[in-house]
Structure formats: structure tokens, C-alpha cells
C-alpha positions, 0 to 999 in steps of 0.5 A: 345638623342645623343646630351644629351649623348654627353653633359653628356659624355663631362661633365663626362670627365671634372669632371674626369679631374678636379679630376685628374688634380693635379696628371696629373700636378705632373706627368708632373712635375716629368717627366720634372724634370727627363728629365732635370737632364738627360740633365744636365748629358749629357751636363756635360759629367760626370756620377753621380750615385745619379742624374742618379737614381733620374732622372730615379725615377722621370721619372718612378714615373711621368709616373705612375701617368699618367697611373693611371689617370682616364682620361687615363682610359677613353681614353684607352679601358680596356685591359689586356695588359695595366693592365700588363704594368701598373703593370710592371711600378708599380713594377719597380718604387721602384727599382731606388728609393732604388738606390737613397737612397743608393747613398745619403749615408742614408744606411749602408752595411746591409741596402744596401744588404737588398735593393738590395735584395728587388730590385731583388725581385721586378724585378722578380715581373715585369718579372712575370707580363710580362709573365702572373702571377696573379697580385693580390698576386704580388701587395700585396707582392710588398706593403709588400716589399716596407713597409719593405724597407721604415721602414729600410730606416727610422731606418738607417737614424735615426741612422746617427748623423750629423749636416750637414744642407743639410743632415737634409733638405733632411732627413726631406723631405725623412721622409715626403715622406716615411710617405705618401708612408707608408700610401698608401701602408698600405691602399692597404694591408688592403683595397685592394685599396688605397683611396685618393692618397697622396704619390705624395705630399710626393714625391713633398716635397722630390724633393723640398728638393733636389732642395733646397739643389741643388740650395743652393749648386749651389749658394755657388759654384758660390760664391766660383768660383767668389772668386777663379776667383778674387784670380786668377786675383790677382795671375796673376797680381802678376806673371806678376809683377815679369816678366821684362816689357822690355829690357832697351834701348841698343846700342848693343842688341835689345830684345823682350819678349812674354809670353802667359800663358795657364791659368790665371797663368803659370809655364813659366818664363823669366828674364834679369839678366844683362842689362847694359854696353854692356852685357845681361843675358837672362834667360828662364825657364819652370816649369813642370805642369800648373796652380797655382802650377807651378806659385808658383814654377816659383816665386821660380825660380825668387828668385833662379835666383836673388840669383845667380846674382853674377854668371851672367857672368858664365852660368854653375855656375848660373844654378848649384846655382839655382839647389841647391836652388830649390832642395827639395823645388818644391814638386817633380816638376822639372824645365827646364832652359836656360841661355845666357850671351852676352858680346858685348865688348868681342864679345862672347856668353856664354850659358848653359841649364838644360834640355831645348830645344836648343837655335837658332842662325840665322846668315847670313840666316842659323839657328844654334842649340846651345845646352849644356844641363845638368840635369833639375833643382830641380831633383838632388842636385849634378847636375853639368853644363857646358857652351859653348862659341860662337863668336858673329857676327853683325846681329846675332839673338838669340831665346830662347823659351819654349817647348810649342812652338814646341809641339803645335799640330794641329787637326791631333796631329802633332806637330809644331816642331823644323824644322818649327820654324827654317824655321820661324826664317829664314823668320824673316830676316829683321823683328824687334825682336818684329815683329819676336816674334809676328810672331812666336806666331801667327803661333804657335797659328794658327797651334794648335787647342787649347793651351795646354801649356804656350808659351814664346819666347825671341828674341835678336838681336846683333846690334854690338859693339858700 
């Protein structure tokens, strides 16, 4: 007899499982979807109201399906605690659902107020169930509130006219879910219990519609990102093309230039305005900001500098002319710049700057700051500039750089700084300009945790007058 009873019990469990397996599967699927969405939000590190409430709704809905299963009822002995726990979950599930519909934009202001009120009432029902209130009337009121809220949602959604394909897909899925939910809630009111549960199928359709829209938008974003990457690659090649490749061979000067943008395109710029007959004109500039806007203005800086080539031997006039050209055309962004004009025949260096870090001169093992700053470019149309003149000595080394070099920060947010750059320049004695430029950038990149600005360095050695 014991063996027969065991076989009957096993047969009964199997029959109950087969009857509930679709709902057990859906419950697990809904819960998994909710957990995946929450994981996505954590990885993304950005809070999204719609995704958060949808995840909570899916997790609660999936767990409710498991709690309602006959298999679980056979495993857990009947108890008042479990009945009240299930009632609390039942009253809680619609609350994140209302918040999902608000976040989707389906509801206008009156609809939002009504759903907030409905959510508040259901929360009170949940608390009442926890403290021993009779469950039967609470369930009937719960069904009525859910029905009213769903009808309001349908009316509000139908009033919204749009041709947006994503909205239409989500709305159709929502209508299917609402239809099944209304049918089950009406059954509970008329019959006291629901017959065959159909609401989970509607929720599955609704989630599938949301998933379709999310997948389609993901593919669309990937395509847009791919197109943007291609455009940035073209922009990078164009920007590199406006920078001189190298300083021409000279008996008087040896020049090395290094340019490391923070992103694909950047706002740093350098140019050799003069590179012949024992003369050199070295310009370096740094546009405020980063990325494409700064790169566009950097191209304007090139145009402005080229237009002032006639003043190449006069740094102050050249910067004043560039400033006049740029003012009013940079969308409130400014430009720092420094220009050095070297004349090997005269043995002189003429220098002027516009809000730029000082030029460094290495002579006989000592580093000298050369600074003659005026206002940054593109700020005031009437800005004037002055220049300073220095005698050149054979073996002099000049270094021009942008502020990304000295403002690079380590893990403790300490900047690389001007003093370290000077020490590094002293250590460069005996190295070629190319080796020196590479050494400076290597040390700066080793120092900084991440590159937060564009890096540009010009190193010029005065070999002497032929």
C-alpha cells in the first residue's frame, strides 16, 4: 500500500507540474529578464527610470507566478503566513507597473495623478495584509482598482496621436497585455477566482514588444556609432593632414614635433610658418575644450595663421592678426598660442604668446623661462601683443608645449608640473630633438593615470650660423 501511495503521489506531482510548467517557465523568464535589466543598469552606471521600474515589475511578476503555482503549494504546507505573503506580493505588483506606464509617456498629468493615487492605495492594502486585515475584500478592491487603472491607461494611450513606429509596437503589446489583465481581473470579481490564467501570456507579449524595440534601437545605435567612427576617422586624417609632417632639413635648426590627441580629433595645433634661409617660425596653439568642436576651431587657427604669414618675422603682429581673424568665429571658445621666430643670421629669437605656458630655453645646462603673454586669442577684438627678443647661442634648445603636458595628473591628482618638465629638459642634454620629444611624452604618459588632455611638444635645437 505504501508503494502504491508513493506512485500515486509522484504521478500527482508530475501531473500538477505539467499543468503549471508553462507558468513556471514564464515566471523564471520574467525574473531573469528583470535581473538582466538591473545588471545592465549597474554596468551602465546610469539610472534609467523606465528600465528600473520595468525590471522591478518583471521580477515581482515572475515571482508571483511561482508563488501561485500548484507545485509550490504541494511543497509548502498551508499556512496563514504564506497566504499573507502572497497577498502582499499581489498588491505590490501593480505599483511598478503603473510607474512603467508613466515612464513610457503614455499618461498625461491627470492620468499620472490617478495612477499615483491607485499605487498609494495598493501600498496601503499591502500594509493592511501584513497586519492581519481580511484578505477577501482587499482582493476585490485590488481588482477594481487595477481594472480602473487599466481602462484609464487605454483611454490615455488612444488619445495620443503619433506615427512613431516604436511607440505603435509598444502600444499594441500593451493593449494585448491590458486585454488579458482585464479579463482575469473581471473573472476574479464575478467568480471570486480566475479560471485559466491568461494574463502572463499578455505580459510575455508586452515584454517581447519592448524587447523588439530595444533590440531595433540597439542595432540602429550600433549603425550610427559605426558611421560616426568612420566620420571621426576621416576627420582625424584630415586634421593630421593640416599639420606639417616634419621640419625641412636645415643647417641651422633641428626641429622635432610630437602630437598625441586625447580623442580621435583634438584642439592642439602646430605649424612651421617659416622654414628656410636660416629662419624658422614655430607656432603652437591650444583650443579650449576637446573633440570635434575644438578640432574645427583648430582648423580655423591654421587659416588665421596662414593669413598672417606676411607678419611671420614679427610675433606680436602675427598674434594680433590671428586674434582679429578668430574673434567672433569660435563660438565662445578661446585659443592660447605661442610663436617663436628664429633668425640664424642675426642670431636672435623673437617670441610672443597669448595666454600660453612659457617657452623653455635650455642653455649650458640651465633652463630659462621665456614668457611674454598677452590675452588669449578670440576673446577681445582689440587685444594687443608684445614680443621679447633674446640672443641665440649655439647649442640652445627651445621647447614649446601645450598645457596638457604640465597638467597631467597621477593617481593622487598631483600634476606633472613645470618643475618636472624643466628637470626633464636638463636631463635631455646630449639627446637629439626627436629623442627629447619622445622622452617628454613617455614620462608624462607614465605619470598620468589617464590622458585627460591633448599633448603637443615642439623641440628646436639651434645648431648655429652656418
